[in-house]
N, C-alpha and C positions, 0 to 999 in steps of 0.2 A: 506494500499500502501505499503509494506517492504519504510522503512525511507531512505536508499539508495536508490533505483528505485525516489521517489520523489522528491528527491534534487541532480540528478544526478550524482550522487559521487559515486558511485561503483567503477569506475575504472580511471586512470588518475588523475592528482593534483587538488587541490579545494582548494579556498582561497575563508576564512571565512573572512563575513567585518562586521561593523557597531556594534549595543548593542545589550543589550537587550538578551544574552544569544550566544554569539558566541564562547567561552571556551565548554558552556554545547552542544553545537548542536557538534562541535569537541571529544568531543568522545565518545558522541553517535554513533555518527557513528564508530569511529575508536571498540567501542566495539560488534558493529553491521556486522564490514568486516574481512575477509581475509590480514593477510600476509598488518597492517594498516601501515601506517610510520606518526606520528604525529611531526611538528615542527614549525617554524614560521619565520616568511620575520622582523622581529619587537620582542620586551619584551614581553615575556611569563611567568607568575607564574610559578615560583618555584616550591609551593604545590600542586597545582592543576594538575599539567602534569605531576607527581609522582608519585598521586594519581592512573592515568585515566591510565595509558600506564604498560606494565608487567616489560618493562628494561627502563633505561635515557641515554643514553651515553655523554658527556659530549667532541666533538670531532670537530676538523678543519677539518678531513676530513670523512662524510660523510656518500659517496659512501662505501668504507672503513671497514666503523662501519657495516652497509647494506651488506657488502657480505660475512663480518664475522659471521650472528647474526642468530642465530637458531631460528627455530620453535616458539618454546617455549617463543620468545623475545618477539616474537608477539601479541598490538596493541607494537609498536618499539617508544621508541619519543629521537629528537635526535636534539643537541642544542652544540653552538662553544662554550660557556663559560655562566660562571656569570657575569652578569651588573651589581647588588647589593647584598644584603642578600636578596633581597625577587624575583629577578626575571633572566631569564636567556636569552645571546643575541640572537636575530635570526641570519638567514643565508642570505648573499646578494644571491638577485633575481637570478643570473646566477646559482651560485649555488644548486638551487633550482630548478633550470632546468634541470642540470644535472643527478643531485638525479632521479625526477621525472623518466630521461629518463632511468634510468639503473634498474626502481624496477618497479619488474611486478605485484608488488603492489598498491592498492589507497595513495597517498602524501594530507593529511590534511594540511593546512599550516593559521595561526594565521595572518593573513595581518597586522592589524592595532587596535589598542587601544582606551580606553571606559572607563577607572578610572569607571570601574564598575557602568555605565551606562546605562539605557533603553535604548535610543536612540542616533542618535549623526550624527554630519557631517563629512566629513572628515578636516584637515587641509590638504598646500600647501604640505606637504613633502609624503601626502598618499595616497590610502592605498599601502604597495607593494608587488606590484601583478607582477609573474615572466610571462614575456613573452608566455609561453607555457604552460599557466593556462588552464586546459579545461574546471572547471565551478565558478564561484562564489555567492556564498549567501553571499549576505546584506542583515542583520538585521534587524531588529528593535520589542521591549516589547509591547502589545498591550495594555497592560497596563495604560500607558502614553496618552492616548485618553484621553480628559476630565480633564485632567492637568496642569498648567500652564510650561508654557515654559521660563522654570532660570536651575540652575547648580544643582539645588538639583537630576533632576533627565534627564537631558539633559548634556553631552558633545558637548561643543563647541555654546550655544545655541547663537549667533549671526551670525553663520555660517546659522541654522535653519532656524533659523527666513528669510536671505538673500531670501536665495532655498522659501522657499516657501512663504511666500511674508505676512510675518505679522511679527509687530511687537516682541518683548522682554519678561515678560509677559504675556503675552496675553494668550488664555484657547484654548493650540491645538487639533483640530479633526482627523478623519480618512483623511479627504484633505489632511491635511499635511504634518504627516505620508508619502502616497501617494505621495505626492513634491516631497519628497529628496530621499526615496524609487526609484523614477521611473527618477529621473537627471543626465544629467553625472556630475555635483559639486556636486550629491552627492551618492548614495547606485551605482549606475550603473559606475565610476567613474576610469579609467584606467581598465576599460574589454577588456581584449582581443578580437579582432574582432575577429576572432574564435569560442572564448568561449560562455558557454548557462549560464546566468544572470540565475540563481533560487532567487529573494526575499522569504521574509521568517519574518511572522510575528507571534512570541512565547508568549511566557502565555498566548496559552488561554486555558484557565480553566475551562471555562464552557461556558454557553450557551448564555449572553450576551455577553460576545467580543469571541466566533465564530464569532457572529454577530458583533461586531465591525471589529473583526478582514478580515471578506468577502466583508464587503462595502471598508477596504482599497488595499484590495486584485484587486474586480473592479475598484477601480479607477487609484492600480499602471496598469493598461491590458492597463485602457482606453490613461494613458498617455505615456505611453512604445512605443506602435502601439509593432510592431513588433518582438522586442529587448524584451521584457519580454513572456515569452509562459505559464507559467505559476508562481502563488504562494500559495506556499503551508505556511498552519497554522500547527501548533505543539506544545506540551507544552512536551518539554523534561526533564522534572522530572517525564514523564510516561511511562510505560511498553509500551508502544502502541502508542510513539511519535504524529503522523499524524493525526491532527484532522483534514483538507479538506485540497483540488489540485480545487486550482478556476483557471479556465483559458482552 
């Protein structure tokens, strides 16, 4: 299955949240879609954006920049300015709503941060998901199963522990990952009522991890009920990134 179809990201606005391949997922989608815009509602690393789009426009008027763009500018990165030496700022949600409404192609939004970890739970201020978002992709890495719940691999381990009902330092299981991905305080936090949520288990790099990913996926579907119709297993660093669609 085409990545964009598996992730329900072929059109409209897609917000990517979680940890373990968020930026890689955005850029994998952008490379496979026509007229993709890549942007953010939170800070986004400068090098990764500049290396994965054709043009980066730094502007407080993204709608004007979009109107002025040529076909050769896509995938197009739009950001409002630099936050520091290594990151751009993100736009306000209301402006992203207007941007998506005015664009005739997909808009891909980084909607939270994870400090390069493989798993996370959101803070009180996260995620920043615009109201008109069509799809939300909560992401986690399959690599964390069997690892201890600590800051080496997890952003905000204490929040993960609270959601999953375990203690910091405990070994993470498929149940741990599923509990967070399917939670209103975790992967489904602030998903708009009309949006589609497609949890993603990334870094499914071999047969063993595929089994781990399917176990996570089945537990997510069980916990989330009708709110999640499918879970996608991926290896975003491959030419064919979709490993399986469970659901």
